[in-house]
N, C-alpha and C positions, 0 to 999 in steps of 0.2 A: 266451338268456330264463331268467328265474328261477322255479321253482317256487312256484306258490301256496299257502300252507299252508293246509289245512282248521282250522276252528273247531269245536272238537268240544264244546266246552259254549256251544252257539247258543241252547240253551232253559233257562230260568230256572224258579225253584220254581212260578211261578204257572201257566207253560206246561205243565209236566209233571203238575202236580195236575190241570188242564183234560183233559190227554189220557188221564189213568186214569181221572178220571169218565165220559168220554164211553164208555170200553170197558166198563164194569161191566155194563151191559145186556146186552151181548153173551156175558157169561160167568154172569149170573144175573139171571135174570127176576124171582126173589124181592126181590131189593134194591132197592127204590125209596126208602130215604131217605137222601139224598146231603148232608145237613146236619152240621155240625162237630160236634152232640153226639153223632153215631153213632159207636159204637167202630170201625166197620168204617173209616169214613172217618179218624179218627185213625190208624190202621194204612197208610191209603194217603197221608196226609200225612208219615208217618214217612218213608215208602221213596221219595216224591217228594224230601224233603230228602236224604235217602243218595243217591238219585241225582243230585242237584246237584252234591253236594260230590265224589262219584266222579268226572264227568266233568269238572268243574274241575279235578281233579289230572290227570286224563289229557292235559290240554291243557296243561299244565304242562311246560316243559323243564329239568331240576334240572342240577345240577353231574355227578351220577352219568352222564345222559346226554351232557353236554357232554366228560367225560372218555372213554366210549366211543367218540365220534366223534373224538377225538384219536387214540386207540388205532388206529382204522381207517386214519386217513390218515397213522400212523407217527408221531405225536406224542405226548408225555407233559409233563406240568407237570414242570420242573425241580427235584431237590431243594435243599436249600440247601447251598451250598457253605461250606467254611472260608476263614477269612481265614490268608494265611502272611505271614511276617517272617523276614528274614535277620538271626541276631544273632551276634557274634564274642564269644567264650568268654575272658576273659582268663585265661591258665592260671599258677599258679606253677611254679617249677621243679621241686618235689618231685612233680609230677603229669604232668611231661614223659613221653611215650611210653605214657600211660594212656588207656583208649577210653572216652568217655563215649557210653552206648549209646543207641540209638535208644528213644524213648517216654519219656527224662529230663524231668521235670516242669519249668516254668518259671512263675512268676506274674507277670504284668503288671498294674501299677496305671497308668492312665491318669484325671488329675484328681484328684477327692477321694477317691469312693466307689467308682468303678469298678473293679472285679477280674476278671481272665480269667484262664484256665487255657491255656497252650499246651503242645505236645510235640514234641520235636525228632523230625525226620523219619526218621532215619538214624543208622547209628553215627559217631562222629565220634572220628578219631584226632588227640590233642591233642599237639603238641610244643612244645618251648621254644624257637621259633625264629620270626621274621618275615621276611617279603620285604622288603627295604629297596633292592635294584636290579633295574631292569627295561632289558636292552640287546636292540635287533634289530640284525640283521646287513644290514638294507638302509640304501641310502644311504652307504654307508662306516661305519655304524655310528649308531645314533639312540638316545639316551639320554632314556627315559620315566619315570624315577625318580619325577621329582616330579608328574607326570601321574598314576602309580600311586597315591600316597600322598594327593594332593588329592582333595577332592569336587567334583564339578560339570564336569571335565575328562575327556577319554576321549583314546585312543591306538589306534592302528592297529600290531599287535605284528609284520605282515609287509609293511606299506606298503600303498598302495592296488593295487598288482598284485603279486598271491601267484604266486610261482615256485617250482617244486622246488628244494629244498636252503634256502630263506630259515629262516631259524632266530630264534628268540628266546630271550635268557637270563635266568633267574629267579635273583638272587642274595639269600641268607639270610645274617643277622646270626649265626646259628649252624649247626650240622650238623642238618638236620630227621631226619637217620638215626643221631644219635647214642645215642637210647632205644629204637628202633623201626624195623624194617624197611619201616614204611609211611607215607605221609603225604597227608593229605587238603588241596589246595588248591581255595578256591573261586572262581570265576572270576564276574565280575560284567561282564554283556554290556551294551554302551550301546546302546539300542533307541529312546533317546527322540526321534531326528531319523528311525525308518522307521516307516513304515505297519504298523500290525497286521495281520496275515495272515488271511486268513478261518478262521472257526471251524469245526469239523467239524459236519456236517448230521446228524439226528436219525434217518437212515436205515440208519444201521449200516454202511455200505459206504465205509470211507474208506481214501485209499492211505496206506503207510507211507512216508515219505521217508527214504532209507539214503545219506548222504553220500557223494560221490566220493572226497572228500579222504581222505587218510590221514596221519596224525601220529603221529612217533615220540618219546616221553621218554626224555631219559636226563639222569643224573647225571656229575658229575666227579670221578673219585677216582685218586689214584695215577697221574696225569700221562695219563689216558684216559677215554673216554666209556662210561659201562656203562648197556644198554640196561634201563630200567624197565618191568615189567608193568603194564599199564594194568587194574585190578580194576574201575573202575566209570568212564563217562565219562557225566555226563549233559548236557554240552554238545554232545554230537553233533560231536565235533572243532570245537570252538570256534565251532560256527552259533548259539549261545545260552549264557545263564549258566547255572552250576549248578556239581556238585562233579565233580574229577578226583582220585580215589584212585589213587596208584602204589605198587607195591612194589619194594623193592630187591631183587634174586637174583642176586649178581656170579657164583655158582658155575653158573650155568645162561643166563647171557644173555651175546650177544657183547659184545667192546669195541671200541672205535674210537679208536685210537692218537692221533689229533689231539688238541691242546692248546686252551687257550681262544683266541680269537682276540685280537690285540694292541688292538682297540680298546675291549675289554673292559675294564673298570678291575679291578684286583686287589683292590679293597676290602671284596668279600664273603667270607664264611668258608668258604660253600658254595656252588654251581651246579647248578641243574634247566636243562634247555634242551628246548626242544620245535620240533622240526625238521618241514617240510613233505615227506612222503616223495613224496605225488601230490598234486597241485594239482587245483584244481577248483571253486573259490570262486565265488558269482555276486556277494555282496557280501563284499569284504574284511573279516576280523575286526575289529571295534573295541570294546575293552573299557574298562570304567571303572577296573577293579581285577584284581589276582591276590593272594589273601589266605589266611594259614592261620589253623587255629581257627574257622573261620567255618560254620556251619550252619543248616541251614532249619526253623524251627518253624511247627507248623499249631495253630490254636484248636480243640483237640481235648482229651478227657478220656478214656482207657482203661478200662472197668470189666470185671471178671471176674467170673465165675460169680454173675451177680445173679438171685436168683429174681424172676420176674414175677408180680406181683398180677393177677387177674381183673380186669374190667372192672367195677366196682361196680354191683348190681343194688339197691343200699338197704340191702341187710343186713350186719351186722357179721361174718358168717362166711365163712370161705375155702372153703367147701364148693363144689366146680363139679361140678355133673352134665354128664353126656356130652350135650351138645347140640350143633346145629348152629352154624358160623360163631362159633366161641368168640374172645372178644378178648381178649388180655391188655395192660398197660400197664406201660413202662419207667419206671424211677424219675426219668428225665433225657431230656429232647430238647432240640433236635431231635436225632435218631438219624443219624448219617453211614453207619455200617456195623455190621452184627451178624451173628452164630451163633448160633442157637437151637436148644435141645435140649429134647427132652420124653421124661422119663423115662429120661435118658442116651443116646437116638437123636438124631441132629442131623437137623434137616428144611432143607429146600432152600427158598431166598427164590424167587418168581415173582413176576411184575408182575400178575398175575391169574390166576383158576383156571379161566379158559376152556379150557385145554387139559390140565387134571389129572383125572386118573381115579381112582376110588373107593380106591384103595390107595396113591395117591401121597403121601407124607408132605411135603407143601407148606405154606406159609406165604404171607401178603401181609404187607409192612412198609410202613406210614404213616410216614414218616419225622419230616413235620414234627409231625404230632400225638403220636409216641412209642407207636404200637398195634403190636401184631401179631395178626393175624386167620387162623386154621387154616379148614378145608376143612368142606362140610357132609355128607359122606359120600358123593356124586355125583361132586362135583370137588373132590378132596383130600379125605384121609381126617379123620375126627374125632378128637381126641385121647381118650383113657379118661378117665372121671371122675376128680377129684380126681389129675389127672397134676402131675407135677413140671416146670414149663418153667424152664429156666436159660438165660440169655444172657450170652455175650461180646460185649461192645460199645464203639463210640466214639461219642459224643455231642460235639454242638458245633456251631458253624458260625453264620452269620448276618450280615449287616452292622454290626452292633453292634461287633464285635470289629477291624474295622478301625482298630486304634488309631494315634494319631499317631507321630511320630518322637520326640517328647519323652515318650514313655510309661518309665515304670522297670521295669526288668525283673530278676528274681533267678531263681535257680537254687533251686528247693524242695526236689525231690528227684533228685538226681543217676543214682540206680540204684546197683546193687551193685557195679560194676566200679571207680568210684572209691573211695579213701580217704577215711579220716574228714575230711582236710581238706577235702573237697568241699563238705563241711557247712558252711564258715565263711563269713563273708562275704568271704574273699581271692578267693575267684571272682566277676570281675566279668564281666556278661554285658551288652553294649552294643549295641542296634537299628543295622544299617547304614541304615534307613530305616523309613518306616511300614508297619504291617501291611496288607495289600491282597487282595482276590479275595475276600472274605467278601460272601453275598449271600445274604438271606433266601429260603425256597423260593418258586416261582412260581406263583403262583393259576392257577385254570381260566382265567379272564378273560384275562391276561397270557400265557397259554399259546396260546389260540386266537388272540391277535392276532398271536403270534410266528408260527402255522401259517399264518394268511391271508397274512400279509407273506412268507412263505416261498414259498406256494404261488402267489403273485401272480407269481412268477421262475420263468422256463422249468426245468423239471427232467431234459427230456430234449432232444437234441442234433438237431434237424430241418434248422433253417435255417442259415445262415451265422453270423448273429447270436447264434443259441442256442450253437454254438460256439465263440464269441468270449468269450460272458458265462460259462460255463459252465468253460472253461479259465481265466480269470481268477479265478474263485472256486474254483479246488482249495485245499481245507484245508491250512494250516501254509506255504504258499508266498508269498512277496512278489514279486507279478507286476506289473510297469510297465505294460507294452502287450500286446495280442495281436491278431492279424491272421488271418485267414482266404481262403484261395484256394481255388477249386472248378473241376476239369474232368472229362472224362470218365475220367479215372484213378482219381478220389477226392476226398478233402478234405484240403487242407494248412494245418495250424493253427502259426503262428509264432507263439513265446513269447518275449518280451524281459522277463527279472528285472529287480525294482527295484533301482536302485543309486541310490547318493548322487550329485550333480551333479559330483563330482570323478573319480567313476570313468567315464572317456570311453566304454566299449564293453560294457555288461554281456553276459555272455554264458552262457547254461543250461548245467550241468553232464548227464553223461548221466543220473545219479540225477535230476536235477530233470525231465527231459524225461519219464522213466519215471513219474514221480509223476503229472503230467498227463496222460499217456498212459492210466494205470490209471484214474485218476478218469474220464476221459472214455468209455473203453471199458465202463463200468456205466451209462451213459445213452447209447448212440449207439441207433440202430435197429439191428434184424438184417440183416447183410448191407450196413452201411455201410461203406466202407473209408476211412480216415483215417491221417494219420501228424502225429506231432507234431515239429518241429524249432524251432531256433534260426535268427535271422537270420544271413545272411552278410554279412561286415564285408570292406570295400573299404578296406585300409588308407593312409592317406596321410601323405606329408612334406611338409610346407607350409615355406617361406622368404619371410619379409616382408623387404622393403627400404624406406626411406623415412627421414625425418625426423620426429624427437620434440619436441614442444615446449619450450623452454628451461626453464621452470618445473620440468618434470619430468622432466628430464635424470638425476638422480640418485634417482629415487623408486620404482624399480623398476617402471617400465613393462613390462618384458618380462613378466612375470607378468600382467598386464592385456590385454597383446595375446594371449597364450595362452588364458586364461580366455575372452576375445571368442570366438577361432577355436573352441572347443571347448564353449562354451554355444549357439555357432548350429549346430552340426552334432550335437549330444548325441541320441542315440537317444530318450529319455525327455522332456527339457525342451527341447530346439532347436527352430529354426526359428519358428513360430508360438508357441511355448510348450507343445506337445501331443508334441512329438518329431519329430524328422526322419522326414518321411514314407517309407514303404518303398518303395523303387525310383525314389525322385524324384532327377533329376538335380542335379548341381551346377553352378551356374553362377559362373565366376569372378568375374564382375564383382561377383555380389550379394555375394561374400564378401569382395572387397574394400572394398565400401560398408560393411559391418558392422566390419570393422577400422579404417576411416577414421573411426567413429563414436566410439569409443575416446577419450576425453580426452586423454590424452597424445600423441595421435596427431595432427602435424602433416601429414604428408602421405605416401602410399602411392606408391612411386614404381614397385616392381617385387612383383611376388605369382607365385611360382613353386608350383605344385603337381603333387606325382608320385604316381600312384594304381598302387597295387599290385593289380589284379582288376579295375577299372573301364576303361572305353573312353574313351580321351579322342575328343571330337568338336568341332573349332573352339575356343570359348570355354567348354564346358562339359565335366563327365566321366559319361556314363551308368552306371548301374548296373542290376543284373537285379530281377525284380519284389520278390524276396524280399530284398533287400540294403540296408544301412546304410553309415555310413561311420563310421570309427574313427580317431581322429587319434594316429597314431604318433609323432611329433615334431613342434613348430615351431620353427623356427630364426629369430630376430629380428635384424635387422642395421639397426639404426636409427640415425641419425647426429642429432647435438643441430641445430635448424633455427636459420639465421642471421638475425636481425631485420636490416631495412634501413631505414633513417631517409631522409625526403626524398623 
């Protein structure tokens, strides 16, 4: 039941004047002239007008009230975000081994007059070498070189089932370590066909996903593999796209004496390989490309030691008295981040002054408006009169900088580490796609809508459906299905990670389960006992015998039958489209019918199913309450059917 809000301004001017006039005799018997010409009545009329104005203001809910409400429920309007783009830097031979520093400035022209300033996010070690060969050791050696070079296609470097010792070999047209001991590889992850993982919530209690996978990076030299030191891995072991920076240090790294496998061609001038030391992927890595000389740039401009101007009071003087809630403005906005100094002392940014004491050197930053406000002496200290306010800050952001892939890029200020050649047009900068991710700051109304939408969803695990929904919303994880069972021992949450349709048995890693467990633990009731597990898979070996229609005898009917079996039993998309139900028995006759519905199949004469872990019972295979099926292998023994006439 909702609360009835009181109406504070329910009396208007006439009612207030009438009430005041009736009260005059109670306080002054001598006052008998209540006509408008009386000076006293003029004062009463003014007070009635002021009272009406004040009660009207009290009855209004302003954006300040809404911001405070949002703060009380754990929300704030989101600040502007900056667009990012991935660009490849064409490096002349003379600049091989040089480092393009973070903060190098890039000018972008999109259209005729629209110009934007971007900055590189991190250092880039430039090399005079390009990736020209990608070979996987799965399936006897798979060549992904064309897919790596082309746009619009992707490949799986370790296949669709990742096991330990699986390896991908990256070949270069020149030695990337010829001029430097470090190389920066950019890995473009293909996630167009994957659902976006849930975003972090505003309550600040977010679990950290630390992958269970361990990868080893090595380079081939002198008939042996030398271990490379991973200085930075933004991909989290190829879980996502990003930078992998590797360092060669042969004096301290162990060597592996094995040679390059025979299925790997000898056309490349140098090799780096990535080997799976510890497996544990939910989704096998799928990559668009691996490239050198690629860096991410952000729509932002850095400004150092700018003296901030006080907010104008209408005068031309810069003199600032010592008064409460002094406000200064930045020369540029919106402000993405800032460091503020008052007379050389660094102040600390806070969201508001509610918890600030009179001696706390705090300030509040309005990023959208480009203002910085100081305290009032009770909540936050007041800067002295005529204080010098200096800021180092970064400005930029907004939706407008989501430039197209056809935009023109140019390196305008490469920094001090590059030589004079870096300032010539010989440095080519090419975007690998459009800039994206830029967004304007959220309005108070938009933040309220988001808060209402989030608060309508359960944020505490009380019922089984609460557990199921919360587990599925674990930030950063792609979760396909969740299931909950409860008994006297507690609650069991079964989590099935999302996986593409051709991955038959998605299984969560230990790190995946730990992340869900951590997220739920913060949102369960005191005393609740719960466990988070993956499904139990019953492995199936299936043999199909029968006849294939003549017109399909040479058209790859085997793969069509295998796809039909895997699709029918798939944990996420099988059965009726929502995934095979946990604990549901497999009826052999129903599986036979699904195979018989495949176009190439003329007749299914025999269907043999061997279950590892299930319980055969007549013409069905029973499984446990939290179990699913995993198709281990499908053997197709089909003959061409014979057409009889007459």
